[in-house]
MIGUZA-677295 format. One record per residue: y, x, z of N, C-alpha, C in turn. Coordinates in steps of 0.02 Angstrom, whole numbers, plus 50000, padded with zeros to 5 digits. Each point is the difference from the previous one (the first is absolute). Example, Ala and Ser with C-alpha at 12.3 -4.5 7.8 and 13.67 -1.06 7.14 Angstrom:
residues 2
497165066050390500594995550000500605004550000 500534998249964500595004250003500554996150037 
END
This chain:
residues 535
463404498647493500654999749967500035005149944 500254998049942500035004549942500595004750007 499935006149971500555004950005500584997849956 500615002450015500574998649956499875002649930 500314996649951499885001849930500215007249986 500555002250030500255006749987499525005450026 499644998550053499545005050028499415001449954 499824995349958499445001049955500145005649951 500574999849968500185005249952500155006650034 500304999850059500155006250036499365003550021 499514996250024499375003150020499645003149940 500034996749943499675002749941500355006449977 500665000050004500375006049980499855005950046 499984998650065499845005450048499295002649990 499544995649989499315002249988499965004049935 500394998149951500025003749937500265007150011 500545000750039500275006750013499515004350039 499664997050048499525003950040499415002449957 499724995449961499425001849959500185004949945 500604999349970500185004749948500125007050028 500255000550062500095006650030499335003250015 499524996150024499325002750011499695002249934 500074995849950499725001649934500325006249970 500665000550004500365005749972499825006550037 499944999650066499825005950039499315002649982 499534995449993499315002049984499965003249931 500334997049951499975002849932500385006549995 500555000650037500395006350001499565005750025 499634998850054499575005350027499445001749951 499714995049967499475001249952500245004149941 500584998349974500275003749942500175007150020 500295000850059500165006750024499375004350007 499474996850025499395003850014499615001849937 499964995449952499555001049944500345002049935 500654998649992500335001449937500525005650004 500375000250057500545004850004499845006150043 499484999750041499835005850041499805006249960 499664999449941499855006149962500635003649974 500554996349992500615003149975500475002250056 499824998550062500435001650057499765006350034 500485004250020499825006450032499754998950071 500274994950034499824998950069499454994750007 499814997149944499474995049998500154994450050 499564998750046500074994250045500295001850067 500245006250009500295001950065500644996250011 500104997250060500614996250013500605004650000 500564997449977500625003849997500584995250007 500585002850011500604995950007500164996549934 499915003649944500124997049935499524994249987 499365001150020499524994649990500164993950041 500245001050062500184994350042500594996149970 500515003749978500574996749968499804996649935 499565003149962499774997049937499654993450013 499574999950051499644993950017500494994550022 500495001950041500494995250024500424997149943 500255004349955500424997649945499584996049949 499375001949993499574996149955499914992950026 499854999350064499924993250028500664996249997 500565003550009500654996749995500134997449929 499815004049950500094997849930499574993949985 499385000050025499564994249990500264993950037 500305001050059500284994550038500594996849962 500445004249972500564997349962499764996349938 499495002749967499724996549942499714993350020 499644999750056499704993850023500544994850017 500545002150031500534995350018500344997449936 500105004349951500304997749937499544995149964 499355001150003499534995249971500054993350035 500055000150066500064993850038500644996349982 500555003649992500644996849984499994996949930 499695003449953500014997749931499484994649986 499435000150034499454995549984500194992850014 499784995649956500124992850007499444996349964 499814994250023499474996249966500264996349938 500664999449993500284996349944500485004549961 499895000449935500415004349958500714997149994 500495004250010500704998249989500305005049951 500284997649946500295004449950500605003550028 500005006750000500575003650028500614999349956 500585000950029500634999749963500085006349958 500244999149938500125005749956500665003450018 500125005749968500625003750014500624996049981 500034996749940500594995949985500104994250050 499444997150022500064994550048500265002650067 499785006050019500255002950063500755001549995 500215002649942500715001449991500424993650001 499754994849967500354993650001500024997150070 499455000750037499994997550068500495003650045 500085006649990500495003750041500714997749984 500144998749936500664997749981500144993150030 499504995649997500094993350030500095000550075 499645004650032500075000850072500695002550019 500295004549960500655002750015500564994949990 499944995849948500554995549984499904993050027 499384997850011499894993150021499674999550069 499775005550027499684999850065499264998549995 499675000150058499274999050002499804992949983 500474995250004499834993049986499824999049926 500225004549956499874999249929499295002349980 499635003050046499335002549986499494995150026 499574997549956499484995350022499425003850032 499584996250035499455003150038499495003449954 499884997149941499525003049954500235006849976 500645000649985500275006549978499985005150056 500164997850061499975004550057499295002650011 499514995549992499305002150006499805005049946 500244999049939499845004749946500345006750011 500614999950028500335006450016499625003650054 499764996350051499615003150053499365003049971 499694996549953499405002749968500155006449961 500575000349966500195006149964500125005850047 500334998650056500125005450049499355002550030 499534995550014499355002150026499635004349950 500054998349936499675003949948500305007049996 500675000350001500335006649998499825004150061 499974996850059499805003650060499295002649995 499554996149972499305002249994499945006049954 500365000049944499975005749953500265006350033 500554999450037500295005850035499525002650053 499724995450040499535002050052499385003249971 499764997349943499415002949968500135007249979 500595001349970500165006849980500055004650060 500354997850053500085004250059499335001150036 499594994650004499355000650032499555004849963 500014999749933499585004649961500235007250009 500665001050002500275006850011499765003050065 500064996150054499815002550066499245000750006 499634995149974499284999950008499675005849962 500215001349938499685005349961500155006850032 500625001150021500165006450032499625000750066 499924994650037499655000350064499265001649992 499694996949951499275000849994499815006149959 500445002149953499835005749957500425006150014 500474999650048500455005750012499655006150027 499484999050041499655005850029499605003849948 499864996949943499625003449947500445003549950 500664999350008500465003249953500195007050027 499955005049958500105006950023500715002449993 500444996349967500685002249989500464998250058 500655000649987500504998650051500124992550005 500414998150050500164992950010500394997249940 500455004049974500374997749941499544999149940 499535004749991499534999149946499554994050010 499824998750063499594994150015500364993649980 500644999650016500394994049983500094999449925 500155005749966500104999849928499354998649962 499465002950024499384999449962499614993650015 500014997850063499634994050019500464994150018 500565001650032500424994650026500294995649946 500295003049947500314996049947499474996249960 499425003049991499464996349967499794993950042 499945001050065499814994550044500544994650000 500635002049998500554995249998499964995749937 499895003349943499934996349938499394995550000 499455002550029499394996150004500104993650041 500325000850058500124994150042500464995049967 500515002349964500454995549965499644996149945 499595003649961499624996749947499514994950029 499685001850055499544995350032500374993850024 500595000850030500394994350023500194995349943 500215003049943500184995849942499384996449973 499445003649996499374996949977499794994350047 500065001150064499824995050050500424993749992 500645000949986500454994349993499864996149936 499945003649944499924996649936499314996849992 499505002550035499344996949998499944994350050 500544998750038500034994450049499455000550052 499845006050021499495000850052500284998350068 500644998850005500304998150064499914992650015 499734996249952499864992950011499294999550028 499934997250060499354999450032499564994949964 499405002049985499514995749967499434998850049 499894993850017499484998350048499324999949966 499495002950031499334999949969499714993049997 499634998749948499694993449992499484998850055 499615005150014499494999550052500245004050060 500054996750057500225003250061499415003450035 500045006550005499485003950034500285003050064 499575002450044500255003650059500415006149979 500505001950040500445005649980499645006449984 499465001650037499645006249987499705000149930 499684994549980499694999849934500534999849945 500554996550011500544999949951500305007049991 500085003550055500275006849996499505004749965 499364999350015499505004349970499964999049924 500094993849977499964998749928500585003149961 500555001650034500575002949965500035007550001 499525003450032500025007350004499905003349932 499484997949965499865003149935500564998649949 500254993849994500574999049955500615004150018 500115001250065500575004150021499915007249978 499405002650004499865006949977500115000549924 499754995049963500095000149927500744999749981 500374995550034500714999449984500385006450018 499835003150057500335006350019499845005549950 499395000249974499825005149950500404999149936 500084993849977500394998849939500735002050010 500284998250057500705001550012500115007550008 499555003450033500085007250010499945003849933 499564997849956499955003149934500644998949961 500264993850003500634998649965500575004250027 500055000650065500535004150029499915007449984 499385002249997499865007049982500245001649929 499984994949955500185001249931500754999349987 500324995450037500694998249982500535002950046 499845001150064500525002550045500235007149985 499585004649973500285006649981500574999449949 499934995349953500544999049952500634997550033 499924995650048500584997350036500355005650039 499625004250033500305005450039500335005249955 499705001249942500285005049955500684997849973 500114993449995500634997449975500544999850053 499835001450063500515000150052500485005949990 500624999450024500495005549991499765006550032 500095005549963499875006850024499275001650013 499554995349983499305001550013499745005549954 500265000249938499765005149954500275007050017 500535000250042500285006450020499695002550065 499614996050033499735001950065499495005649992 499975004650048499495005349997499304997250006 499944993650022499344997150006499754997449933 500455000049949499814997149936499405003549969 499945006450011499435003549972499344998150032 500044997650062499394997950035499974992450005 500294996849949500084992750003499334996450008 499495002349964499374996550000499495003050049 500215004850040499525003350045499774995450056 500434995750024499814995750056499814993049979 499834999249934499854993249976499384997050033 499515004350013499394997450030500134997550071 500405003950037500174997950069500404993549998 500464999649952500394993849993499564994149981 499515001249957499554994649979499614997350059 499735004550041499644997750059500464996550049 500615002750009500484996850046500224993249976 500144999349935500204993549974499434995050004 499385002449987499434995550007499924997550071 500115004550048499954998050070500534994750017 500625001249977500544995250016499874993349967 499795000149937499854993749966499434996350035 499505003850022499454996850036500234996950065 500435003650037500294997250061500384993549985 500405000149949500404994249983499574994149978 499505001449958499574994649977499614996950058 499785004150046499644997350059500474996250046 500625002350005500504996350040500134993249969 500084999849934500124993649967499394995350007 499415002949994499404995850008499934997550072 500145004350048499974997950070500524994650015 500605000849972500524995050009499794993349972 499695000049942499774993749970499454996950041 499525004050023499444997350038500254996750065 500445003450035500224997450065500484994149994 500394999749946500504994849995499774993949960 499445000549965499754994349962499374997050030 499785002650057499424996950031500204993450032 499534995650005500144993350026500185000150074 500504995950016500164998950071499864992650015 499654998850055499814993250019500564997050042 500354995149971500554996750034499724994250041 499655001750052499684994950042500025002350072 500034995350047499985001950071499325002750019 499965004150052499355002750021499524994450020 499385001049985499494995150017499954999550076 499954993950024499964998850071500664998350032 500555001049964500664998450027500154992649991 500504997750036500194992949996500284998249932 500315004749966500304998649935499484998349947 499375002150009499474998349953499904992549999 500064996750056499904992850004500644996149985 500585002750016500624996249994500375001449934 500095006249981500395001749941499725006149964 499414999449970499695005949968500345002149935 500414995749970500305001649935500745001450004 500304999750059500735000750005500245006949980 499645005250020500225006849984499985001249925 499474997649967499945000949927500544996149964 500114993750020500504995949966500715002750011 500135002550060500665002950014500125006249956 499475003949989500065005949957500144998049928 499664994949976500094997849931500684996749989 500264996650049500614996149992500645004050017 499945004950045500605003250025500085007249977 499495003149973500055007049980500425000749938 500265006149990500385001549940499554999349939 500254996949945499564998949941499715006449971 500345005650006499755006249971499675004650051 499904997650060499735004350053499255000649995 499755005550025499285001150003499664995050046 500364997950052499714995350048499824993449967 500424997549956499844993749966499395000749956 499935005849967499425001149958499365000250042 500035003150057499425000150044499834993050024 500514995950011499874993150020499654996149945 500225000749938499664996449946499305002749987 499905006550009499335002749994499534997150052 500244999550061499604997050053499864992749986 500504996349977499904992949984499504999149944 500035004249949499534999449944499295001250023 499895004850044499335001450024499744994650047 500444997050039499794994550044499804993949959 500394998449947499854994149961499405000949954 499885006149976499495001049950499345002750025 499935001350064499375002750026499814996450064 499395001450022499754996950062499985005150057 500415005149996500015005050053500294997150065 500534996049994500324996950058500094992549987 499464996250000500064992849986500414996250052 500045002550061500384996650051500745000049986 500245005349966500715000249982500154995149943 499554999549951500104995149946499954992950026 499554998950047499944993350029500644997950036 500375004950027500624998350034500544997649952 499935001649935500484997449951499954992549992 499404997350011499894992849991500064996350065 500485001950042500094996450063500274992949987 499954995850050500084992849991500684997949974 500535003250023500674997949979500145001649927 499685005049973500115002049930500595004549989 500385001650052500605004249992499815007249981 499475002650031499795006849984499785000549928 499624995049976499775000149931500594999849951 500494995850015500594999649957500385006649998 500065003350057500365006450002499625005449962 499345000050004499605005049964500074998949925 499934993849978500054998549929500715001649974 500504998350039500695001549979500125007549996 499715003850047500085007349998499665003149938 499464996949976499665002549941500364997949936 500254993949998500314997549939500715002649990 500345001950054500695002249993500075006149954 499615005450009500065005749953499814998249928 499504995749992499804998049933500544995949965 500334995650037500554996149971500595004449982 500165004850043500545004649984499845004249939 499375002249994499805003949942500054995849936 499764993750002500034995849941500724998549981 500434998850049500714998649986500345006149969 499875005850028500305006149973499765001449930 499354999149989499725001149933500264994949950 500074993750022500264994749956500735001449982 500395002550047500695001649986500055005749949 499585005050009500015005649952499774997949931 499484995749997499774997649935500514995649966 500364996050039500534995749971500565004249971 500195005250035500525004549974499765003549937 499365001849998499735003149940499984995149942 499864993650015500004994949948500704998949972 500505000050044500694999549976500195006049958 499715005650015500155006149963499764999649928 499494995949986499744999449931500504996549955 500474996250028500504996649959500585004649980 500005006150023500545004749985499915002849930 500525003249975499995002549932499505005649991 499975004650048499575005849993499815002550068 499425003250004499795003050064500445005850021 500335003249951500445005650017500634997650035 500164993649994500594997450033499874997450069 499435001550029499824997550066500455003050053 500164995950049500445002250053499615003650054 500345003850044499645003350055499644995150046 500254993850005499664995050042499324998249971 499964999749933499354998449969499505005750011 500245006149994499555005850012499775000150072 500474998650046499824999950071499504994450014 500104994249966499534994550011499305001749976 499965003649943499345002149976499665004650049 500395004550030499715004550050499794996150062 500364994650016499804995950057499334996649986 499894997849937499364996949983499435004950011 500105006249979499485005050009499905001650074 500555000550038499945001950070499714994450043 500064993849976499734994550040499255000550009 499655003449954499285000850005499805006050044 500495004050020499845005750042499774998050070 500144993850019499794997550066499354996149994 499575002349956499384996449984499564998850061 499945005050043499524999450055500194994450049 500664999050011500214994650045499854993249969 500154999249935499864993649968499264998549996 499605005249990499274999149998499754997750068 500245003150055499804997850066500194992750013 500614998149981500234993250011499564995049962 499885001449936499604995449959499284999550027 499705005750016499324999950026499954996650068 500505001250043499984997150067500074992549998 500494997549962500124992849999499444996349964 499715003249948499434996949966499394999750045 499875005550035499435000150046500094994950056 500614999350024500134995250053499904992949975 500204998649938499884993349972499264998649992 499635005049977499284999149992499664998950068 500205004050050499704999350066500174993350032 500574997249983500204993650030499534994449982 499645000849945499544994749979499424999150049 499825005350035499444999750047500195001450073 500565003550010500185002050068500584996150030 500334995949960500584996350024499764993550033 499915000250065499744994150036500504994450006 500655001750000500524994950010500334997949935 499805002749944500284998049936500735002049991 500215005550032500715001949996500195002349930 499535003049963500155002249932500174994249955 499624994650005500124994249958500624996250022 500094999350066500584996350026500655003749987 499995006549998500615003949989500205000449927 499564998049954500155000449929499995007049972 499625004450032499985006949978499635000949935 499524995649985499625000749938500474999949940 500464995349999500464999549944500485005949997 500255002150058500475005650001499675006549977 499395001150024499655006249983499845000349926 499714994649973499815000049929500625000549955 500534996450018500615000349959500295007049998 500025003350057500285006750004499575005049962 499344999750010499565004749966500024999049924 500014993749977500034998749929500675002349970 500554998950037500655002249975500035007649994 499735003550051499995007349997499585002449942 499434996749989499565002149945500344999049932 500354994449991500354998849938500555005149989 500375001750052500535005049994499715006849982 499455001950032499695006549986499735000249929 499674994649979499734999949932500565000249948 500574996950014500575000449955500255007249994 500055003450057500235006949998499505004649965 499374998049998499495004049966499994998649925 500364995049977500024998549928499554994449979 499684996650047499564994549982500424993749987 499754995749956500344993849985499934995250058 500554997450022499964995250055499974992849975 500174998849936499944993449971499294998949976 499564998550046499294999649985499844993849958 499585000949951499764994349961499394997150034 500014993750013499484996950041499544995849957 499374999550020499554995249968500244992950012 499794995449956500254993150003499814996550065 499425001750028499784996550061500385002350061 500375005649994500405002350056500704997149998 500244998249939500674997349995500054993150031 500594998150019500134993550028499954994649949 500114993650020499944994449954500515000449943 500565003250009500505000549947499855005649952 499485004050015499815005549956500555005249994 500305001850056500565004649999499755007049983 500375003449956499865006949984500655003950006 499945006450010500585004350007500065004649940 500595000449973500115004249942499965007450020 499795004149953499935007150013500635003649977 500275004050044500595004149983499825007350012 499535002449961499715006550013500495005749988 500474999049955500475005449985500415001850060 500284994950033500405001350060499585003050055 499394997550007499575002550054499825007349989 499895001849936499845007049987500605004550016 500604997449988500595003950016500095000650076 499804994950037500075000150072499605005750030 499425001249972499545004950030500085007049971 500525001149961500085006649969500075005550051 500344998450056500125005250051499355002550030 499544995350013499375002150032499525002849948 500004997249939499555002649950500165007249981 500645001950005500195006949987499735004650053 499864997250058499745004050056499234999650004 499684998349945499274999350002499685006550023 499574999550050499695005850029500345002450063 500594997350015500355002050061499694996450060 500145002450061499734996650060500204992750004 500624998349981500224993050003499604995849951 499855002749941499614996349951499304998550025 499675005050028499324998950026500004995350060 500525000450042500024995750058500134992749981 500344998849945500104993149978499334996849981 499565003849967499344997449984499584999250063 500065004750046499624999550062500224993950040 500664998850003500254994250037499784993549967 499994999849934499754994149965499274998650018 499605005350004499304999150019499934997450072 500415002650045499984997750070500194992650004 500524998049964500224993050001499474995549970 499695002049945499474995949971499414999350047 499805005550031499444999750047500174995550059 500615000350024500204995850057499994992649981 500264998449941500014993049977499294997549989 499585004249969499314998049987499624998850065 500145003950052499664999050064500174993250030 500634998049994500214993450026499704994549958 500045000749934499744994949955499254999150008 499645005550008499274999650009499824996550065 500385001150053499864996950064500154992550000 500544998249967500224992949998499884996949931 499505002349965499904997949931499864992549995 499574997350042499834993049996500604995650016 500385001950051500594996150018500525000149944 500095005749968500485000549946499784996049939 499365000249984499764996049943500084992650013 499884997950062500104992950017500744998149993 500445004350021500724998649994500214999949926 499705004449959500185000249929499764993749965 499424997450018499764993849969500444994150016 500285000050061500454994550019500725001249981 500145005849968500695001549979500455002150057 499705002450054500395002050059499995007550013 499795003949950499955007250011500685003050014 500504998049961500675002850010500294997950067 499884993850020500294997450062499675003050062 499355001149998499645002150060499935007650006 500055003649944499855007250003500585004449977 500564997149982500585003949980500624997150032 500525004250009500624997750030500374995249954 500394995750031500384995149961500635003149969 500295005050033500625002949976499885004849942 500555002949977499975004749945499685006550023 499515002649964499675006250021500475006049994 499795005450031500415006149999500065002749929 499484999549962500015002249930499594995149959 500234998649939499664995349957500204992950014 499604995449977500124992850010499384996950032 500104993950025499444996450031499454998749950 500194998049939499494998749948499605006249985 500335005749998499655006249986499535002050056 500204998750062499565001550057499394995549999 500104993649983499434995449995499515002249946 500285002049943499575002449945499625006250021 500345004650034499675006250023499464998450051 500134995450044499504998150050499394996849967 500104996249945499434997249964499565005549971 500315005349976499615005549974499575003250055 500285000550059499605002750056499444995250019 500144993649998499474995150017499435000349951 500155001449936499485000649950499735007149993 500245004550045499795007049999500125003249932 500604998549972500205002749936500595004850005 500275000950060500575004550008499765007249997 500355003949959499805007049992500625004349994 
END
């Protein structure tokens, strides 16, 4: 019997807390022994101050780890700005909670988590630096707080702001899944480099921040302002190293694959081997880490031969499991194409306005939605790769013909082509493709080019050239093309036979209106793939 879904994340969080405490304890002792003992009068002799320092240091790292867990998410959500928060408070006071939609509530929660993380980072840095470097400071407690504490507070706050603006709180799953030990080992050297850069930056800028604080220039410690800079540099480097290793450990433990399958030898292997995975995909929260782990597991089952018995269970005789798997893969892709099509349509309507300066806040928000829709690239890539691999495998492994009988070929190709057209439009490519005469139908239909409007549609993304969303749009286009080419290559003879008889649209594409584009455009695009001319 498989464990409850909630236990999976709880066990990973508990293991993360245990391992980070072991890691922090070991590095604390090493730094005390090799870096701070020459500056300490008592060196390594145990003392009451040393015991309290060790306890408060672990407590600061624990609070930082919990704040990382609260803020981390696999899907980026744009936090609410200060004016939006003020407007939301006014609406809450006068109209009640019913006036706030779920998306706004989620963005407010994201903003509060960000603010909490910045505050915890500042407090954690304050406690950690004093705990690890306090025994090496020769002055009084007040001098220790003034000379090291305020610098550490500023350092932690700056780190929290940098962490938020660089979007490091969004979990990125590794392309190649390795054992946790090797994944952790590969991140040690980058963590040391990142900690060195951050400690040098804090060494240069935090003295200026502390000097600007009230009454700092009048303090008797002002004359010795730079005397403890070396101790502070080592202490800040240690804290940054602890934090970087905590973040790396959190990523390794929370992004490793979880196998959503019953234990081998149990009765569920024979009766319902896919129920736990399908329940996770269908019932989990769309933004939850659990759903992402489910799609990662599905992608690996469909695309590799590590667990062929699980993929064979998808092709069971009734075909219900296969339909549910395909629907679970196509649902996020259809939602993505619909959202992108809506944003592109609003941008097209915006081109008919008098001036770009007259754009409304809704247009600006829609442009940001277009950019944010690509932030969930890893989920869409898993869905496209999984459903394409499953279609390809069905050609040789589907003993009962459930893929053909269910009509999944047409649904999969239509959805993938629609997503590709929407992504290419957002990238600035012309969607009104000019076709060779032998590809056109008997009426010789051609589509007029409206390049001016299309260039205006993509202005929002082209302005962000070089941003993560811009690069992910090209990466997603490559994934979609590769997925379509894999299906076309496997069924190439069947598709060519259907094209010669004029049945390509009927047999390999849906009859209804596609999510994005038109049926004629999808047929034309599919012809380019059949001729291996799509690029």
